[in-house]
C-alpha positions in Angstrom: -7.5 -25.5 -16.5 -8.7 -24.1 -13.1 -7.1 -25.1 -9.9 -8.5 -22.0 -8.1 -9.0 -22.5 -4.4 -10.9 -20.3 -1.8 -8.4 -18.0 -0.1 -10.4 -15.1 1.3 -13.9 -14.3 2.5 -14.8 -10.9 4.0 -16.7 -7.7 4.0 -16.4 -4.1 2.9 -16.5 -1.9 6.0 -17.3 1.8 6.1 -13.7 2.7 7.1 -12.4 1.0 3.9 -14.3 3.3 1.7 -13.2 6.8 0.6 -14.9 10.1 -0.5 -15.6 8.5 -3.9 -18.2 6.2 -2.2 -16.3 3.0 -2.9 -13.6 0.8 -1.4 -10.2 2.5 -1.6 -7.6 0.7 -3.8 -5.3 0.0 -0.8 -8.0 -2.3 0.6 -8.1 -4.4 -2.6 -4.4 -5.0 -2.0 -5.0 -5.7 1.7 -7.6 -8.4 0.9 -5.3 -9.7 -1.9 -2.5 -9.9 0.8 -4.8 -11.9 3.1 -5.6 -14.2 0.2 -1.8 -14.8 -0.4 -1.3 -15.9 3.2 -4.0 -18.5 2.8 -2.5 -19.6 -0.5 0.8 -20.0 1.3 -0.7 -22.4 3.8 -2.2 -24.5 0.9 1.3 -24.6 -0.7 2.9 -25.8 2.5 4.8 -22.5 3.0 2.9 -21.0 5.9 4.1 -17.9 7.7 4.1 -19.8 11.0 6.9 -22.0 9.7 9.2 -19.1 8.9 11.1 -19.4 12.1 11.9 -23.1 11.3 12.5 -22.7 7.5 14.0 -19.3 7.4 11.9 -18.7 4.3 9.4 -15.9 3.5 7.1 -15.0 0.6 7.4 -11.6 -1.1 5.5 -9.8 -3.8 7.7 -8.7 -6.7 5.1 -7.3 -9.2 1.3 -6.7 -9.3 -0.9 -6.2 -12.3 -4.4 -5.3 -11.1 -7.6 -4.6 -13.1 -10.5 -3.1 -11.2 -13.6 -4.3 -12.9 -16.4 -3.1 -10.6 -16.8 -0.8 -7.6 -17.2 -2.4 -4.2 -19.3 -0.5 -1.7 -20.0 -0.5 2.0 -21.5 -3.8 3.2 -20.6 -5.7 0.0 -19.5 -9.3 0.6 -16.1 -10.3 -0.9 -14.5 -13.6 -1.8 -11.2 -14.3 -3.5 -10.1 -17.5 -5.2 -6.5 -18.0 -6.2 -4.2 -20.4 -8.1 -0.7 -20.7 -9.6 -0.2 -19.8 -13.3 3.5 -20.6 -13.4 6.3 -21.6 -11.1 10.0 -21.0 -11.8 13.1 -21.7 -9.7 12.8 -18.8 -7.2 9.6 -17.1 -8.3 6.0 -17.9 -9.3 3.1 -16.1 -10.9 -0.3 -16.4 -9.1 -3.7 -15.3 -10.1 -6.4 -14.0 -7.8 -10.0 -13.3 -8.6 -12.1 -11.1 -6.4 -15.9 -11.3 -6.6 -18.8 -9.8 -4.8 -20.5 -12.8 -3.2 -24.2 -12.0 -3.5 -24.4 -11.4 -7.2 -21.1 -13.1 -8.2 -19.9 -10.1 -10.1 -16.2 -9.8 -10.9 -14.7 -6.9 -8.9 -10.9 -7.2 -9.5 -8.3 -9.5 -11.0 -4.7 -9.7 -9.7 -1.7 -11.2 -11.4 1.1 -11.3 -8.9 4.7 -12.3 -9.3 6.0 -13.6 -6.0 9.3 -14.9 -4.7 10.7 -17.2 -2.1 12.7 -14.9 0.3 15.6 -16.1 2.4 15.0 -14.1 5.6 18.6 -14.1 6.6 20.2 -12.9 3.3 17.1 -11.0 2.2 17.6 -12.5 -1.3 15.4 -14.8 -3.4 16.1 -18.5 -3.1 14.7 -21.7 -4.6 11.2 -22.9 -3.7 11.2 -26.0 -1.4 10.3 -29.3 -3.1 7.0 -29.6 -1.1 5.9 -26.3 -2.4 6.5 -27.4 -6.0 4.6 -30.6 -5.4 1.5 -28.9 -3.9 1.5 -26.2 -6.6 0.7 -28.8 -9.2 -2.8 -29.3 -7.6 -3.7 -25.6 -7.9 -2.5 -24.8 -11.5 -4.7 -22.3 -13.4 -4.5 -20.2 -16.5 -5.3 -16.5 -16.9 -8.8 -15.7 -18.1 -9.3 -12.9 -20.7 -10.5 -10.5 -17.9 -7.1 -10.6 -16.3 -5.1 -9.7 -19.4 -3.7 -6.1 -19.7 -6.0 -3.5 -21.3 -4.5 0.0 -20.9 -1.2 -1.1 -19.3 0.8 -3.9 -21.1 3.8 -5.1 -19.2 6.2 -3.2 -21.4 4.4 0.0 -20.4 6.1 -0.2 -17.0 9.1 2.1 -16.7 11.8 0.3 -14.7 14.7 2.7 -15.1 13.7 4.6 -11.9 16.0 7.0 -10.1 15.7 10.3 -8.2 17.9 12.0 -10.8 15.3 11.0 -13.5 12.4 12.2 -11.3 14.2 15.5 -10.9 15.0 15.8 -14.6 11.4 15.1 -15.6 9.9 17.5 -13.0 7.9 14.8 -11.2 5.9 16.4 -8.4 6.2 15.2 -4.8 2.8 13.9 -3.8 3.5 12.1 -0.5 6.1 12.2 2.3 5.7 9.9 5.3 7.3 7.2 7.4 6.9 3.4 7.6 5.0 2.6 10.8 5.6 -0.6 12.8 2.0 -1.7 12.3 2.4 -1.5 8.5 5.0 -4.3 8.5 4.2 -8.0 8.1 5.8 -11.3 9.0 8.8 -10.5 6.7 9.5 -7.5 8.9 9.0 -5.1 6.0 6.2 -2.8 4.8 3.3 -4.9 3.4 2.2 -4.3 -0.2 -1.0 -2.8 1.0 0.8 0.3 2.4 2.8 0.9 -0.8 -0.7 1.2 -2.4 -1.8 3.4 0.5 0.9 5.9 -0.3 -0.1 5.9 -4.0 -3.7 6.4 -3.0 -2.8 9.3 -0.8 -0.8 10.8 -3.7 -3.9 10.8 -6.0 -5.4 14.0 -4.7 -2.2 15.9 -5.4 -2.0 14.3 -8.8 -5.5 15.4 -9.8 -4.8 18.9 -8.5 -1.7 19.0 -10.7 -3.9 18.0 -13.6 -6.1 21.0 -12.9 -9.1 19.3 -11.2 -8.6 19.2 -7.5 -10.9 17.4 -5.1 -12.9 20.5 -4.1 -13.8 21.3 -7.7 -14.5 17.6 -8.4 -17.0 17.6 -5.5 -18.6 20.9 -6.7 -19.1 19.3 -10.1 -20.4 16.0 -8.8 -17.4 14.1 -10.1 -15.2 11.5 -8.6 -12.1 9.5 -9.7 -11.3 5.8 -10.0 -8.3 3.8 -11.1 -9.2 1.0 -13.5 -5.9 -0.7 -14.0 -2.5 -0.6 -12.3 0.9 -2.1 -12.4 3.4 -2.1 -9.5 7.0 -3.2 -9.4 8.8 -3.6 -6.1 12.5 -2.8 -6.0 13.5 -2.9 -2.4 12.1 -3.5 1.1 11.0 -0.7 3.4 11.5 -1.2 7.1 9.8 0.3 10.2 11.0 3.8 10.9 12.3 4.4 7.3 11.1 7.6 5.7 9.7 7.7 2.2 8.3 10.0 -0.5 6.5 9.7 -3.7 7.1 11.5 -7.0 4.3 11.6 -9.6 3.9 12.4 -13.3 0.8 12.5 -15.5 1.8 10.9 -18.7 -1.1 11.4 -21.2 -4.8 11.1 -21.9 -6.4 8.6 -24.1 -10.1 9.0 -24.6 -11.6 9.0 -21.0 -8.4 7.5 -19.6 -5.7 9.5 -17.8 -2.4 7.7 -17.5 -0.1 8.4 -14.6 3.1 7.3 -12.9 4.1 7.1 -9.2 7.7 6.4 -8.0 8.3 5.7 -4.3 11.7 6.4 -2.8 13.3 5.8 0.5 13.7 9.2 2.1 16.7 7.9 4.1 18.8 6.8 1.1 17.1 8.2 -2.0 16.9 4.6 -3.5 13.8 3.7 -5.5 11.5 1.2 -3.6 8.5 0.9 -6.0 7.2 2.1 -9.3 3.6 2.2 -10.3 1.8 2.9 -13.6 -1.9 3.6 -13.5 -4.9 4.3 -15.7 -7.7 6.4 -14.1 -11.1 7.9 -15.1 -13.4 10.6 -13.9 -17.0 9.5 -13.3 -20.3 11.0 -12.4 -21.1 10.3 -8.8 -24.8 10.1 -9.5 -24.7 7.7 -12.5 -21.4 6.0 -11.6 -20.5 6.2 -15.3 -17.2 7.4 -16.7 -17.2 10.9 -18.3 -14.9 12.6 -20.7 -11.8 14.4 -19.2 -12.4 18.2 -19.1 -10.7 20.3 -21.7 -8.8 22.1 -18.9 -7.0 18.8 -18.2 -6.1 18.1 -21.8 -4.9 21.7 -22.3 -2.8 21.6 -19.1 -1.1 18.4 -20.2 -0.6 19.7 -23.7 
């Protein structure tokens, strides 16, 4: 069953790539977000109708697998469909491919909700959305299933007290900029991921292999799988900070955790669990984690 429809077509620009030589993870989410807006139109739930309907569309959880690197000048297309629709939420599937060779670059499984923009609470999907969704039903392919991060791996009991007790390191402190907010008047999912991306350098330094040493050894890092759960909205002008913990190593995989908090209230706004690897910048192949990292974690 494949009701996937075309929802994004674009390009990887130089400014979307980082020192690893590939597109930064925040831009995967950015293109996924653009895809979601196009899917909304196909569902009869367009953002331009929000003033009339009072209804928005909000991401609740992401499960992302990064299958291949995307490099500068790669052409990108996304197709999307609906896996399941419930009373107030639905699960969508997005498939990102490089256009010229049709290689799979990333898969996204996204739980979304219908947001009442006045009460800021979830509400039932309109009937016309339910009707249109039936034409774009799809099922999850094996490539989108969890590999290193099953759903139960996500820690949802998140609090600043727990972060303090577990000695989680502060890896980002910043503010929500107006230009980071979308039609729901809150920070877009891309910029949650941007904070986690910015936190990665501090995380690897904590692990005992900072960016300068990586560069000297011809190494780079990449996240291969990630889960995000969004707990509350963040609004323009609100301060925020990220706490990070490295959980364990499994073969070539380093498991980590980011918790993002409102700096104004101390409330948790988002939790992320990730699986990352080191790779050789020349061969682009994953390499074993150095003993110094394993010893430090031990």
